[in-house]
Every structure is written in structure tokens, then in C-alpha cells.
N, C-alpha and C positions, 0 to 999 in steps of 0.2 A: 614505428609501431602504429601511431595514429593514422598515418597514411595508409597503411594496409587495411586497417579496419574501415576507413572512410572509403576505400575503393570498393569494398563489398557493399557498402550502403549506397555508394553512387551508382553501382550496377542497379541496385534495387530502385533508387531514386530515378534512374533512366528508364525503368520498365514502364511501359505505357498503362498497364492495368493498376500499377501503384500510384501513378501520378493522376489517373482518372479519379482515384478517391478524393483527390484534393482539388479537382476541376474547378478552375476560377479562384483557387485559393493558394496561389504561389506563395504569398506571404506566410502562410501557415506551414508550407512545405520548407521554407527557408528557416523559420523558427524551429521546427524540428530538427533540421540539420544542425543548427546552432546549439541547440540544447543537448544534442548528441555529443558534439565536440566538447562542450563544457563538462558534461559528466565524465568523458574520457579523461579530460585534464584534471578533474578532481580526483579520479581513481589514480592517475599517475603521481599526483602530489602526495597522496596517503601512502602510496609505495615508497616514495622517497623519504618520507618521514619515518617509516618503519625501517627502511635501510639504515638511516642514521642511528636509530635507536639499537638496532643489532650491532652495528660497527663500533658503538661506544661502550658496549657491554663488556665487563672485565672477565665474564666467564668464557673460556676457550671454546666450549661447545657452542656458543651463540655467535661470537665474533671471529672465531678462528676457522670457520669452514672454507673461507676463500682462500686464505694463505695454505690451509692443508691441501685443498685441490691443486694449487700451484705447485706445491712441493712434490705431490704425487705425480703430477704431469711431467715435471722437470726431472724427478728420479727415474720415471719410466723411460723418458726419452734418452737419458744419460745411460741407462742399462741397455736399451735396444741399439744404440749407435755406437757407444764406446766400450762399456765394460763387458758386454757379452761376447764381442769379438776379441777383445783383449784376454779374457779368461779362457775362451777357446784356444787362442794361440799359445798361452802359457801352458795349458794342457797338452798341445801338439809338441811343443819344445821340450817338455818334460817326459814326453813318451807315454803319457797316460792315454789309455783308451776309454773315454767316457761317452755316455749318451750326449747328444747335442742339448745345449741349453734351450729352454723354452723361449719362444718368441712372444712378442706382445701385439695384440691387434692394434695396428697403427691407425686405422680409419677412425675408430671411435675415439682414441686418444687424441689425434690431431683435431677432431672436431671440437672436443672439450677445450683444447688448448687455445685453438683459434678464437673461440667464442670468448673465452676469458681475457685474451690479449686485446680483442676488439674492445671489450668492456672497459679494460684498464686504460686502453688508448683513448677511448672516449671520456673517461674520468680525468685524464691528464689534460685533454682539451679543455674540459670544463674548469679545471683549476687554473689554466693559463689565461682563460677568459674571464675568471673570477665569477663563475656562475654558481 
């Protein structure tokens, strides 16, 4: 994330008009870049502390949203790939003529699921490295 933000500012820092503001003051330009990095690190530290507070809260509405999203994604995938076809097959075997069961928009679901798996994979890596 910091790299993405810095790439935006590097484009700005590489701009001749911007650099002309600091003509002969390369040290000031480097100080600006360092201050920007430090401020972003402080913001990340505050977010991490907030995440710790949320995760330790006993209230399910505060600490339970991540597991809830995981269960919703898992249930939706199980429905879409297993239960929907199985239920349709049972209806066909029983000779019942019912409307097709609704399908789920998988593009959005997979995006959420992959983001969550990426975050949990990153957290697992942090735990292994004892960060």
C-alpha cells in the first residue's frame, strides 16, 4: 500500500515543475519524502492498533464481522457449487417441475473471498515470522 502511494508521489517528485520549486534544495525534497513515509507509517500503526481493539472486543457485532463474511462467502460457494445442483437433481429424480434455483453473482463473491484469503494468508505469514 505504501509503495502504491509513494509511486504517485514519485511521479509528482519526478515532475520538473514540482522539482523546480525546490531548485537547489534537494535535501528539502528528501526531507519531504521522508516525512511523507513516516506519516503513512504512523497511520498504518494506528490502523493496526484499532484492528487489535476490534478483534479483542467481546461484542459479536464488533469482532465478528470478519468471521461472518467468511461464513457468508463459504455458504454461498457451497450453495452455488454443491447444493444448488444437488437440489435440482433431487427435484428432477422426484419428477417435480420447479423453476430453476437462483444463481449467485460469482464475480463479486470471489473478489471478496480472495481479498479475505489474501489478508488471512498475510496474517498467517506474520504469525509465523512472529511480527
